[in-house]
Structure formats: structure tokens, C-alpha cells
C-alpha positions as CSV (number, residue, x, y, z in Angstrom):
1,M,0.0,0.0,0.0
2,R,1.3,3.4,-1.0
3,S,2.2,5.8,1.8
4,F,1.5,9.5,1.5
5,L,3.3,12.6,3.0
6,D,1.4,15.3,4.9
7,F,1.3,17.7,1.9
8,E,0.0,14.9,-0.3
9,K,-3.4,14.6,1.4
10,P,-5.5,15.9,-1.6
11,I,-3.7,13.3,-3.8
12,A,-4.3,10.6,-1.2
13,E,-8.0,11.4,-1.1
14,V,-8.5,11.1,-4.9
15,E,-6.4,7.9,-5.1
16,G,-8.6,6.6,-2.2
17,K,-11.7,7.2,-4.3
18,I,-10.2,5.4,-7.3
19,E,-9.5,2.3,-5.1
20,E,-13.1,2.5,-3.7
21,L,-14.5,2.5,-7.2
22,R,-12.4,-0.4,-8.3
23,H,-13.4,-2.4,-5.1
24,L,-17.1,-1.7,-5.5
25,S,-17.1,-2.7,-9.2
26,G,-15.3,-6.0,-8.6
27,G,-17.2,-8.8,-10.2
28,S,-20.0,-6.6,-11.4
29,E,-20.8,-5.2,-14.8
30,I,-20.7,-1.6,-13.7
31,N,-18.5,0.4,-16.1
32,I,-16.3,2.7,-14.1
33,A,-13.5,3.2,-16.7
34,E,-14.5,6.7,-17.5
35,E,-14.8,7.9,-13.9
36,V,-11.5,6.2,-13.0
37,A,-9.8,7.8,-16.0
38,R,-11.1,11.2,-14.9
39,L,-9.8,10.7,-11.4
40,E,-6.5,9.4,-12.6
41,G,-6.1,12.6,-14.7
42,K,-6.9,14.6,-11.6
43,V,-4.2,12.8,-9.7
44,E,-1.6,13.5,-12.4
45,R,-2.6,17.2,-12.4
46,L,-2.4,17.4,-8.5
47,L,1.0,15.7,-8.5
48,L,2.3,18.1,-11.2
49,T,1.2,21.2,-9.4
50,T,2.2,20.0,-6.0
51,Y,5.7,18.8,-6.9
52,Q,6.4,21.9,-9.0
53,K,6.3,24.1,-5.9
54,L,7.8,22.0,-3.1
55,T,9.4,23.9,-0.2
56,P,12.8,22.9,1.0
57,W,11.2,21.2,4.0
58,Q,8.8,19.2,1.8
59,K,11.8,18.2,-0.3
60,V,13.4,16.8,2.9
61,Q,10.3,14.7,3.5
62,V,10.4,13.4,-0.1
63,A,14.1,12.6,0.2
64,R,13.2,10.5,3.3
65,H,10.2,8.7,1.8
66,Q,10.2,5.1,2.8
67,D,9.5,3.9,-0.8
68,R,12.4,5.8,-2.3
69,P,14.9,3.6,-4.2
70,R,17.4,2.0,-1.8
71,F,20.9,0.8,-2.5
72,R,19.8,-2.7,-3.2
73,N,17.2,-1.4,-5.8
74,I,19.9,0.6,-7.5
75,I,22.3,-2.4,-7.6
76,S,19.6,-4.7,-9.1
77,H,18.6,-2.1,-11.7
78,L,22.0,-0.7,-12.7
79,I,24.8,-3.1,-11.7
80,E,25.4,-6.5,-13.2
81,E,27.5,-9.3,-11.7
82,F,27.7,-7.4,-8.3
83,T,30.1,-9.0,-5.9
84,P,29.9,-7.6,-2.4
85,L,33.2,-7.1,-0.5
86,A,32.9,-7.1,3.3
87,G,34.9,-5.8,6.3
88,D,37.4,-3.1,6.9
89,R,40.2,-5.6,7.8
90,N,40.4,-4.0,11.2
91,F,37.2,-4.3,13.2
92,G,34.3,-5.8,11.3
93,E,31.6,-5.5,8.7
94,D,29.2,-2.6,8.5
95,S,25.9,-3.5,6.7
96,A,24.9,0.2,6.6
97,L,27.6,0.8,3.9
98,P,27.7,-2.1,1.4
99,G,30.1,-2.1,-1.5
100,G,31.8,-4.2,-4.0
101,L,32.7,-4.9,-7.6
102,G,30.3,-5.0,-10.6
103,R,29.7,-4.0,-14.2
104,F,27.8,-0.9,-15.2
105,R,26.7,-0.8,-18.8
106,G,29.9,-2.6,-19.9
107,H,32.3,-0.9,-17.5
108,S,33.9,-2.7,-14.6
109,V,33.4,-0.5,-11.5
110,V,33.7,-0.3,-7.8
111,V,30.4,0.6,-6.3
112,M,29.3,1.5,-2.8
113,G,26.7,3.4,-0.9
114,M,24.4,3.5,2.1
115,E,21.5,1.2,2.7
116,K,18.6,2.4,4.9
117,G,16.2,-0.4,4.5
118,S,12.5,-0.1,3.9
119,T,10.8,-2.0,6.7
120,T,11.3,-1.5,10.5
121,E,13.3,-4.7,10.7
122,E,15.5,-3.7,7.8
123,R,16.1,-0.2,9.1
124,V,17.3,-1.7,12.5
125,R,19.5,-4.2,10.7
126,Y,21.1,-1.4,8.5
127,N,21.2,1.1,11.4
128,F,19.0,3.5,9.4
129,G,21.8,3.9,6.9
130,M,24.1,5.5,9.4
131,A,27.6,4.0,8.9
132,K,30.1,3.4,11.7
133,P,33.9,3.8,11.5
134,E,34.3,0.3,10.1
135,G,32.0,1.2,7.3
136,Y,34.1,4.2,6.3
137,R,37.3,2.2,6.6
138,K,35.8,-0.4,4.3
139,A,34.9,2.4,1.9
140,R,38.5,3.6,2.0
141,R,39.7,0.1,1.4
142,L,37.5,-0.2,-1.7
143,I,38.5,3.2,-3.0
144,E,42.2,2.3,-2.8
145,L,41.4,-1.1,-4.4
146,A,39.7,0.7,-7.3
147,D,42.8,3.0,-7.7
148,R,45.1,0.0,-7.7
149,F,43.3,-1.8,-10.5
150,G,42.2,1.3,-12.5
151,L,38.5,1.0,-11.9
152,P,36.1,3.9,-11.8
153,I,34.2,4.5,-8.6
154,V,30.5,5.1,-8.3
155,T,28.9,5.9,-4.9
156,F,25.2,6.2,-3.9
157,I,24.5,8.4,-0.9
158,D,21.5,8.2,1.3
159,T,22.1,8.9,5.0
160,A,21.1,11.3,7.7
161,G,24.7,11.2,8.8
162,A,27.4,9.0,10.3
163,Y,26.4,7.0,13.4
164,P,26.9,9.3,16.5
165,G,27.0,6.5,19.1
166,V,29.6,6.2,21.9
167,G,31.1,3.0,20.4
168,A,31.6,4.7,17.0
169,E,33.3,7.7,18.6
170,E,35.6,5.4,20.6
171,R,36.6,3.6,17.4
172,G,37.5,6.9,15.7
173,Q,34.5,8.0,13.7
174,A,35.9,11.4,12.7
175,E,39.2,10.0,11.7
176,A,37.6,7.3,9.6
177,I,35.4,9.8,7.7
178,A,38.5,12.1,7.1
179,R,40.5,9.2,5.8
180,S,37.7,8.2,3.4
181,I,37.5,11.8,2.1
182,E,41.3,11.8,1.8
183,A,41.2,8.6,-0.2
184,C,38.5,10.0,-2.6
185,L,40.6,13.1,-3.3
186,A,43.8,11.0,-3.8
187,V,42.8,8.5,-6.4
188,K,43.6,8.8,-10.1
189,V,40.5,7.1,-11.3
190,P,37.1,8.7,-12.0
191,V,34.8,9.2,-9.0
192,I,31.1,9.8,-9.5
193,A,28.9,10.4,-6.5
194,C,25.1,10.2,-6.6
195,I,22.9,11.7,-3.9
196,V,19.7,9.7,-4.2
197,G,18.0,10.6,-0.9
198,E,19.5,12.4,2.1
199,G,23.1,13.6,1.9
200,G,23.7,14.3,5.6
201,S,26.8,15.8,7.2
202,G,30.3,14.2,7.1
203,G,28.7,10.8,6.6
204,A,27.7,11.9,3.1
205,I,30.8,13.9,2.1
206,A,32.9,10.8,3.0
207,L,31.7,9.3,-0.3
208,A,30.9,12.5,-2.2
209,A,34.4,14.0,-2.7
210,A,34.0,13.2,-6.4
211,D,34.8,14.4,-9.9
212,H,31.1,14.6,-10.8
213,I,28.3,14.9,-8.2
214,I,24.8,14.0,-9.3
215,M,21.7,14.7,-7.2
216,F,18.1,13.5,-7.7
217,E,15.8,16.4,-8.2
218,H,14.1,16.0,-4.8
219,S,17.1,14.8,-2.8
220,V,18.9,17.0,-0.2
221,Y,22.5,17.6,0.8
222,S,23.6,19.5,3.9
223,V,26.1,19.9,6.6
224,I,23.4,19.1,9.2
225,S,19.8,18.0,9.2
226,P,17.1,20.7,9.6
227,E,16.1,19.2,12.9
228,G,19.7,19.3,14.2
229,C,20.2,22.8,13.0
230,A,16.9,24.0,14.6
231,S,17.8,22.4,17.9
232,I,21.2,24.2,18.0
233,L,20.1,27.6,16.8
234,W,16.6,27.8,18.3
235,R,16.7,25.1,20.9
236,S,13.6,23.6,19.4
237,A,13.0,21.1,16.5
238,D,9.8,23.1,15.8
239,Q,11.8,25.5,13.7
240,S,12.9,22.7,11.3
241,Q,11.1,24.2,8.3
242,V,12.9,27.6,8.9
243,A,16.2,25.7,9.2
244,A,15.5,23.9,5.9
245,E,15.0,27.2,4.1
246,A,18.2,28.6,5.6
247,L,20.5,25.6,4.9
248,R,20.1,25.8,1.1
249,L,20.0,22.1,1.0
250,T,18.0,21.5,-2.2
251,A,19.6,20.2,-5.4
252,Q,18.6,23.4,-7.2
253,D,20.3,25.6,-4.6
254,L,23.4,23.5,-4.5
255,H,23.7,23.5,-8.3
256,K,23.6,27.3,-8.3
257,L,26.3,27.3,-5.7
258,D,28.5,24.9,-7.8
259,V,28.5,22.3,-4.9
260,I,27.0,19.7,-7.3
261,D,27.4,19.2,-11.0
262,E,24.1,17.8,-12.2
263,I,20.5,17.3,-11.3
264,V,18.5,14.3,-12.5
265,Q,14.8,14.9,-13.0
266,E,12.5,12.6,-11.1
267,P,9.2,11.2,-12.4
268,V,6.2,13.4,-11.5
269,G,5.4,12.7,-7.9
270,G,9.0,11.7,-7.0
271,A,11.3,8.7,-7.5
272,H,9.3,6.6,-5.1
273,R,6.3,6.5,-7.4
274,R,8.2,5.2,-10.5
275,P,11.6,4.0,-9.2
276,D,12.6,2.1,-12.4
277,E,12.1,5.2,-14.5
278,A,14.1,7.3,-12.0
279,L,17.0,4.8,-11.8
280,T,17.2,4.5,-15.6
281,A,17.5,8.3,-15.8
282,L,20.2,8.2,-13.1
283,G,22.1,5.5,-15.0
284,D,22.0,7.6,-18.2
285,S,23.7,10.5,-16.3
286,I,26.3,8.2,-14.8
287,E,27.1,6.7,-18.2
288,K,27.5,10.2,-19.7
289,A,29.8,11.3,-16.9
290,L,31.9,8.1,-17.3
291,K,32.4,8.8,-21.0
292,I,33.8,12.2,-20.3
293,L,36.0,11.2,-17.3
294,L,37.4,7.8,-18.4
295,P,39.7,9.2,-21.2
296,Q,41.2,11.8,-18.9
297,N,44.7,11.4,-17.5
298,G,44.7,10.2,-13.8
299,K,47.0,13.0,-12.6
300,D,44.8,15.6,-14.2
301,L,41.7,14.1,-12.7
302,K,43.2,14.2,-9.2
303,A,44.4,17.8,-9.6
304,K,41.0,19.0,-11.0
305,R,39.2,17.2,-8.2
306,R,41.4,18.9,-5.6
307,E,40.9,22.3,-7.1
308,K,37.2,21.8,-7.4
309,F,36.8,21.3,-3.6
310,L,39.3,24.0,-2.7
311,A,37.2,26.4,-4.8
312,M,33.9,25.7,-2.9
313,G,33.0,28.6,-0.7
314,K,35.7,31.0,-1.9
315,I,34.8,34.6,-1.8
316,G,36.6,37.1,-4.1
317,L,38.5,39.8,-2.3
318,S,38.1,43.3,-3.7
């Protein structure tokens, strides 16, 4: 059963009427095709008008939607012959940050990302997509492996942030994230990062220090969650909507600021409504970026990537 966000109530009501009509007509000869078609047209119009004017806070809600494509959906749709590689060779395996080898449209690649899970059981198993130090150390291991064998790296980011628990801090969470960023910036192979849901804090940038950064139209990318920002600045999560506006966390804002390189349009109503269509569009963007990056010299790639991140936030001096 489809779940609806708060601002989608008018859409939910019309879709509820469609389901009622179909249920009432089951087994009878009542012809409801015209009425259903009329209501379906109304749903499309409501979706179009609603999603054309989403506020930053509403985009946060869409980015967190439980039916949004997850890492395993992305792998099954875009990656062939995926072989997962586990463990950081130091402490253990982190299921929140899976990764491995695979083939993307004829290219051998190293691929990794965050898995949030969809059901309550899955979310607990994957720690809600919040990786621990062992996850980021595994990511660093895979990044260095890709560099050694000359394989491009593709990452898929969907996390509220790195896990903030005591155990994670004791095992060096900040250092593990920093080393992962360092590894991304040091390799001489193409790195493509895709923010498919939430891109939260250092947990996201650990896999997003890339040559080409792609964001889904309704994904978000920020140094802190709106709730976290509101609790620090206003001592209340009630100001989350205000914080979302101030953080400039939408794909459109970040593209204007040159923090990201490309926005992939989502189907009307968000990627959670038609995930296969959304993932095909994402795959096309990745393929296009690979064609541009693969022929480039490794040293040049590394130098350009470094300059790209050094340039972020620079303010000209008069």
C-alpha cells in the first residue's frame, strides 16, 4: 500500500476514491472506466502542481520517503555481476555501507553506498543507513582497491549522517570519515557520487568528494539535518522548516552554488512513485559522466578534483 506525505493529502483522497470505485465494481458489470480515467487525470494534475512548488522542508520529506529507491534497488537495476566485499580488515563488517565490484553498462566499476532499508526490521539491521567507522574504513579500502586496478568508482549516498554512538566515537568515527575523504581526493580514477535521498553531514561527504556529483531532483545535501540545525540555533525542532530554508540544501540551490554538478529529474510525484524510471535516468547520467571522465589522465583528474573542492565557498576579495 502506498504511503503519503502530509502535503499529499489531496492526492491521497483522490487515489482513495479510485480504489473504492475499483473495489465496488469488482465482479459486477458496472462500467467505471470513464470515472477512473477522470480521477487518474486529476491525480496527475495534482502531482504536477504539488511537486512543481515544493518547499525545502517538503523536499526533505520526499528525500526521506520510505518507498524511495534504496541501494539494493539501485544495484539490481543498474549493476550487473555485483560481488559484495565485506569488512574493513580492522574491526568488522558494517551492513549500513555495502560495497563491492560490478559491471555498469559494460564498464567494470567499484560501487558502494548507504542502505537504509524499507521495513522497520531492515532499518534496524542497516542502522538506518548511518555508517560506523568500520563502514568508512571499508569504503577507504574499496577506494584504494579501485585505484590500484584502475577501476572507476560510483557511490550512492542516502544517509542522515554517520552514526553518532559512543562506540563509533571510541573507534574513531571522525578520523575514519576524514580518511575516506582523503582517499576520494587522492585516487587517479574517475569518482562519480550520486545523492539519491539524504546527503547528511560528514557521513555523506565521505563518499561524495567526487569528480562529478549528481543529485536527484528531490534529494537533499547538507552539513546538518534541519532538525539538528533547529535544535542548535533555536533550541527547538519546531523550527525545522525555517532551518531547511536557511540551509540551502536542495539540489537546485546546490547546483547554483556549484557544490554539485548535475540534477537528474525525477518522475512526476517523486522517484518513489516510479523508481525504475528514475533509476534509468540516473544510469544515463552516470554513463554520460563516465564517457567524459574515463579518457582523462589520472593525474589531471586528481588535480582537478582537488581544485574543485578548494574552490567551494571561496569569496573574491576586492
